[in-house]
SELOVO-861424 format. One record per residue: x, y, z of N, C-alpha, C, O in turn; residue in one letter. Coordinates in steps of 0.001 Angstrom, whole numbers, plus 524288, in hexadecimal, padded with zeros to 5 digits. Layout:
BEGIN
XYZXYZXYZXYZA...
! end
This chain:
BEGIN
7E9417B4077C0937E6F07B6C77C4E57E6507BC7F7C3557EA0E7BEFA7C19DM7E1AF7BE887C3EC7E0B57C3DB7C2237E2DB7C7D07C6107E2AA7C6F47CACAR7E4D87CC0C7C4167E6AA7D0557C7507E6F07D5437C4007E72C7D5077BF34F7E6E77D9A97C69E7E74D7DEB07C3FE7ECD77E0B47C4B37EEC67E1187C916T7EF597E1F67C06C7F4A77E40A7C0C37F49B7E9567C3717F0D57EC4C7C313R7F8E07EA757C6247F9807EF877C8A47FA627F38A7C4577FE2B7F3317C164F7F6E97F74E7C4007F72E7FB0E7BFB27FBBE7FED27C04E7FD288005A7C4A3E7FDF58003F7BBF28022B8042B7BBFB7FFC88098E7BC967FB9180AB27BA92R8029C80CD27BF6F800E18122C7C01C8020C815487BB2F80583813F17B822Y7FF228195F7BA838004381CE67B62B80401821157B82C803F88224A7BCD3T8072B823457B4CE80AB1827747B6998078D82BF67B8D98032282CFC7B740P809E982E9A7BC8E80745832FF7BF0D806948375D7BB1380A38838BC7B83FI801E4839847BAE6800AF83DBC7B743801B0842E87B9FE7FE9B844887BD4FD805F8845857B8A28073984A857BAFC804CF84EDA7B7A88076B851487B46DF7FFDC84FB87B8867FD08853977B57A7FDD7859087B7C8800A8859A97BBA1N7FB6985CE27B5787FC26862487B7377FA0D8631C7BCBA7FC278664C7BFA7T7F5FE860517BE277F3CD860D27C36D7F7BC85EFB7C7817F86D861867CB87R7FA4D85A977C67F7FE448589C7CA2E8030385C2F7CA5C8054185D0D7CE86R8048685E3A7C5EB808FD861DB7C5D0807BF866BB7C90280B078689B7CBFBR802FB868C87C8628016B86D6E7CB528013586C427D12F802B086F8D7D45CA7FF638679E7D29E7FF31866257D825804AF865C87DA6C8058C867587DEE3A80860863C27D76F80DC2863627D94981019868D47DA05812D8869CD7DDD8F80F0886C4E7D66C810FE871B07D6E680EA98744E7DBBB8116C8770F7DE8BI80991873787DCBC80710875B17E16380972873737E65C80A2E876497EA2CR80AA786E707E65E80D0686BEA7EAE58124686E737EC218136A86FAB7F0A4K8156C86F3A7E82481A80871A77E909819E5877467EAE781CE78790E7EE34Q8160E87A127E8D68152887F777EA918137B87F857F04E81536882E37F345Q8102287BD77F1EB80E8487B8D7F7688133487A857FAEF8139487CBF7FF2ER816CC877227F93281B7C8760C7FC4381EBF87B037FCEB820C987C0780127E81F3C87E0C7F8CF8223D882EC7F93281F6F886F07FC9D821EE889C47FF99R81A3E8872E7FC2D8173B88AED7FF3C81729889918050D8166D88D0280854D817E6884AE80652817DA8830080BC281C748855B80EC281C04886678136FR820D48862D80C1C825888884D80E8D8274788D2880B8382B0788CE380884Y824A38918980C3D825CE896218090582B518984D809CF82D7A89AA780637P82D998979480E57832D0899B880F4683713896A880C8083B41898C180B62L8360A891BA80B64839FB88E85808B6837C988C34803AA83926887D980225I8346B88F2280123831DA88D417FC5F835CF88BE67F81E83511888277F533A83A0988EFA7F7C683DF688DE27F3BD840A18889B7F4CA841AD885947F134E841AE887A17F9CD8442E882A37FB2F8408A87E0D7F9F68423687A147F7D4H83B8D87EAB7FB55837B287A917FA3583761879A17F45E83729875277F2A2V8375B87DCC7F1558371087D427EBA983BDF87A767E98D83B7A8776D7E5D8Q8406287B747EBDE84528878C67EA3284501872F27EB558476D86FDB7E88DG842278716E7EF6E841B886BE77F0D983D9D869097ED8983DB78643E7ED2CE83A0D86BEC7EB28835E5869747E8158380F867A87E2D783BC3869E57E0BEQ8359E863887E0C883741861877DBAE8331E862D07D79782EBC864577D8DAH8349F862287D2B783138863A77CE6082CDA85FC17CD5E82CB985B787CF8CG829418616C7C9F5824C185E2A7C89D826658590B7C61D8247D854E07C792Q829F28595E7C25782B7F8549C7BF8C82E10850AE7C33882D2784BF97C2D5D83144852AE7C6C3833CC84F2F7CA8582FBD84CB07CE2183015848097CF4DE82BED84FBD7CFE1827CF84DAA7D34B824878499A7D0708233D8458A7D2ABE8233084AA27CBA281FE8846F97C8BF822D5841EF7C7828208883DB77C7A4F827E2842557C64D82AEA83D897C55C82B9583A837CA7382B99835B47CA65S82C2383D477CEE582C7B83AA77D3F88276A837BC7D52782789833447D6ECR8230583A397D42F81DF3837BA7D51981D36833017D19181B2682F037D347R81EDB833667CCB181E5082F007C915821BB82A6E7CACD8200C825EE7CA99Q8268B82B927CC7F829FA8276E7CE768279F824C97D339827D3820027D3BCR82560827EF7D6B8822E8825C97DB6381E3E822567D9EA81D8E81E217DC23Q81B17824117D63C81699820FD7D47E8186581BEB7D1E6815F9817D57D2A8A81C9781C267CEDD81EA88176F7CC58820AB813877D06281FC580ED37CFEDD8236B8158C7D4608255A812107D884820D180F987DB7A820FC80AF67DCC2R81CC4812AE7DC9081836810A37DF4A8158A80C617DC19814168084C7DE2FF814E780D5B7D70D8126A8097D7D3A881597804777D37E81363800347D3D3E81AB9804EA7D2FD81E0C800457D2D481D9D7FD3B7D7EE81D6C7F86D7D7E9A81D768000E7DC5281CE97FD777E163817B77FAA97E1E78177E7F6467E3DBG813897FD2F7E02780E617FAC07E07380DFF7F5F67DCEA80BC57F1FC7DE71Q810247F6567D8428100D7F1E17D4B08132D7ED547D6F5811897E8D37D697R817AF7EE827D94E81AE17EA647DBB6817FF7E7F17E04D818307E3327E10DA815557EB2D7E35F812567E91F7E7CD80E0B7E5777E5FB80D7C7E12A7E80EF80B017E71E7E221806C07E3D17E02C808D87DECC7DDB88067C7DAA67DE55H80D357DF1F7DAF880F837DA697D8A8811517D6A77DCEE8109B7D1EB7DC7DA813AB7D8CD7E113815797D5777E55A810DA7D2D27E810811167CE2B7E93ER80CAA7D5BF7E90C808027D3877EB87805B47CF467E80D804207CB2B7EA00V8057D7D0317E2F7803597CC5B7DF548069E7C7587DF61804767C30D7DF9BW80BD47C7E07DF2A80F3C7C3457DF3780EAD7C03C7E45480E627BB707E449R80E877C3077E8BD80E0A7C0627EDC7808C97BDA07EE438088A7B9407F040E804997C01A7EC7B7FF687BDB87ECCD7FF1D7B8E57E9517FCDD7B4EF7EADCA801597B9307E4AF8014A7B49E7E130804A47B02E7E366803307AB9D7E2FFR809177B1827E5B780C5D7AD7F7E8258095B7AACA7EC7F809617A5FF7ECE4T806BE7ADE97EFC9803A47ABAB7F4097FF207A8777F1D27FDED7A4427F3D0R7FCA27AA6F7EDBE7F8387A7AA7EB507F9E37A2447E9617F73F79E637EA6DF7FE437A2017E6907FFE679D017E45680209799397E868802C27949C7E740F8030E79B187ED2A804E1797977F14780058795297F45A80131791CB7F7AES7FB98796D97F33E7F70A794F67F6227F50978FCE7F3EF7F63078E747EF77L7F20178CE47F7197EF8C788177F51A7EBB0789567F0B87E9AD78DB07F058P7EAB8785847ED7E7E761786527E8E17E1DB788047EA557DF8478B1D7E77EE7DFB5786187EEA17DA60787A17F02B7DA1878D747F16F7D65B790197EFF7T7DE0878F687F4257DE1F794F97F57A7DEF0798377F0897DC8B79C567EFE6V7E257796567ED077E32F799287E81E7DE2A7997A7E4F37DD0A79D887E2A0K7DB2D795527E4D37D634795607E1F27D26A7995B7E44F7CFB479C207E177E7D23F799A27E9817CED979D6F7EC137D08E7A3037EAC27CD507A6687E9B7E7D5AD7A3E47EAD37D7AC7A91A7E9767D66B7AA5D7E3CE7D4C07AEB87E2A5I7D72D7A6A87E0407D5EC7A78A7DAB37D0257A8D57DA037CEBE7AC607D715R7CCCE7A5E87DCC07C7317A6BE7DC547C5BF7AC3D7DE397C2C67AF037DBA8R7C7DE7ADC57E2B87C6987B2EF7E4D37C9037B7497E18D7C6A27BB6A7E0E5R7CDB67B66B7DF7C7D0397BA6C7DC417CD317BB327D7327CCC67BF937D542W7CB167B6FD7D50F7C7FD7B76A7D03F7C2E17BA5D7D1447C0E57BD0F7CDD0A7C0C17B9D67D60B7BBDE7BC7C7D75D7BCCA7C1EA7D9A67B9117C4D07DA95A7C1B57C34B7DA8D7C3087C84E7DCFE7C1537CCC87D97F7C2AA7CCE77D4E1W7BE577D0827DBAE7BC707D4EB7D8987BF867D9E57D99F7BEAE7DDDD7D70AT7C3117D9B27DD577C63D7DE497DE8D7CADC7DEBA7DAD97CB2E7DBE67D6F9G7CE687E2427DC0B7D30F7E2E27D8CA7D6547DDE47D8C97D6F57DB647DCD8P7D85D7DC7A7D4537DB787D7B27D3E37E1437D9127D4087E4267D8257D04CT7E2DC7DB477D8687E84F7DCD97D90A7EB277D8EF7DC817E8C77D5727DECFT7F0387D9997DCCE7F3797D61F7DFEB7F1ED7D6487E5AC7F2057D2427E84FA7F0867DAD37E79F7EF3A7DB537ED257EA507D8437EE8B7EA167D5CB7F2A9L7E66E7D8697EB2F7E1A07D5827EC407E2887CF9F7EBCB7E0727CC967EEE2Y7E5977CE0C7E7FF7E6CD7C87B7E7827E9D17C6A27EC4F7E8C87C2677EE58F7ED7F7C9BF7EE187F0877C8727F2BA7ECF47C7ED7F7787ED9F7C45D7FAA2S7E92D7CB747F7F87E56B7CB287FC437E25D7C6147FC087E1A57C37580000F7E0947C4B57F7667DD847BFF57F6C17E0AD7BB1C7F82A7DEC07B7A67FAE5L7E5817BADC7F6507E8E47B6717F78F7E9FD7B6487FD6C7E9EB7B21D7FFD0V7EAFC7BAC37FFAC7EC2E7BB1B8053F7E7937B942808877E8477B66D80C5AD7E2F27BAD68070F7DE477B96F80A037DD017B3A3809797DC087B0FF80D60E7DD017B1A5804AF7DB567AC40803DA7DF857A839805337DE467A3A780604L7E4747A9D8805727E88C7A62C806EE7E8BE7A56480CCE7EB1D7A1A780EAES7E6457A8E580FBA7E6507A884815687EAAA7ABAE817E87EB037ABED81CB2G7EE017AE1D814BF7F2477B139816ED7F0397B5D381A1D7F2567B71881E3ED7EC267B844818307E9ED7BCBA81AEC7E7DB7BB0B820447E8CF7BDB482428Q7E5147B6B7820807E2EF7B4D0825747E74D7B374829467E6CC7B47082DF4A7EB977B134827577F0007AFF082AC47F27A7B4E282CFA7F3DC7B50983194R7F30F7B8F2829BB7F54D7BDDB82BA47F1C17C06B82FAD7F3A67C27E83395R7ECAC7C04E82EC97E8FC7C2A38327A7E9257BFA6837A57E9187C20A83BD1V7E9567BA76837657E99B7B75283C307EEA67B86B83F287EE997B8DA843F2A7F2F97B8DE83C5D7F7F27BA1483EEF7F7C37BF78841737F9DB7C038845B7A7F5507C33183EE17F4DE7C873841137F16C7C869845EE7F29B7CB10849C4A7ED347C571845CA7E9C67C50884A607ECA77C28C84EEF7EC167C44B85361E7EFB77BE8384DE97F2CC7BBFE8520B7F6A47BFE6854567F72B7C05285919T7F9467C2B3850FA7FCFE7C6A5852BD7FA457CADE855EA7FC5A7CCAA859DCS7F5B37CC718543D7F2BB7D06A857097F1137CE6785C697F1397D14F8603CR7EF807C96E85CB67EDEF7C728861B77F2967C6EE865717F2017C7F786A1AA7F72A7C5968636E7FBE07C56F866B27FD1C7CAE6868B27FE647CB9386D48V7FCBC7CECB865497FDC27D42B866F67F9F57D5EB86B367FB7E7D87A86EFBR7F4EF7D48086A8F7F1137D5E686E8A7F2617D35C873C47F1F27D5D4877DFR7F3FB7CE6E873957F54C7CB9D8785E7FA037CE2287B0D7FA017CED587FCFK7FDFF7CF7B8780B8029F7D20287A3E801237D75487C6E802D67D8BA880B4V7FE0C7DA448799F7FC727DF7C87B587F96E7DF258807A7FA247E265883F2W7F60B7DB2E880F27F2F47DA8B885B97F6697D92788A5F7F5177DA7988ECEA7FACA7D687889767FE2C7D4EC88DC7801DE7D94788F8F8044E7D8CB893ADS802547DD7B88C93805D07E1BF88E0C803727E4EB8928B7FEB87E5C8892B7L806C87E6A38962A804BE7E9E189A72803187EF3089863805917F168894EAP7FEE17F12989A9A7FCF17F6508990A7FC007F9A289DDA7FB157F7AC8A225R7FC427FE9C89D037FB1E802338A1377F5378025D8A1EF7F24C802CC89E23Q7F382802088A6B37EDE88023F8A7C77EBE0807C18A7227EEBF80B5E8A5CAG7E6ED808488A81E7E48F80D838A7B67E6FA811058ABCF7E7F580F5D8B037A7E7E9815CC8AA5C7EA418198A8AE097E62381B368B20A7E19F81C3C8B0C0L7E7E381B708B6EE7E47181D498BB077E413823358BAA77E7AE825C68B8C5E7DFF3825408BC5B7DF6682AF58BC657E35582D4D8C0397E2FD82C508C4EBG7E6F38304D8BE5A7EB02832A98C1A07E901837F38C36F7E70A83B0B8C051V7E987838FC8C8A47E7A583DF28CAE97EBC9842028CADD7EAE1846658CC9DQ
! end
């Protein structure tokens, strides 16, 4: 089954432009509170610490996204292999003709749609919505206010 792997991010490039922007940001923070500028400066951290913090955050985000896509792919494949052969053939045919991105999310959408799970969820939501409307209609409401003199 064809799919596109989730690409790895490249390390953040902390060039001179980004370094200058960070220095300007810290200066703006100090200028915002001129009476306690020394205190603000004491609370600020250095460039290297900020850049390593940003890199750690980007690495955590990438790991989370990769784990999410892997989980979606595994769940979609599990659901796919549990379907009858006729439905699997239809999914294979449509996936082979699919011209969009071949990622886990799109495959999951295709399996969800053709397995009928999506239609069942929509029907359940409509039923729930109809029940809510019926309950809402039965609740007492205040009528229009009369013009008070």
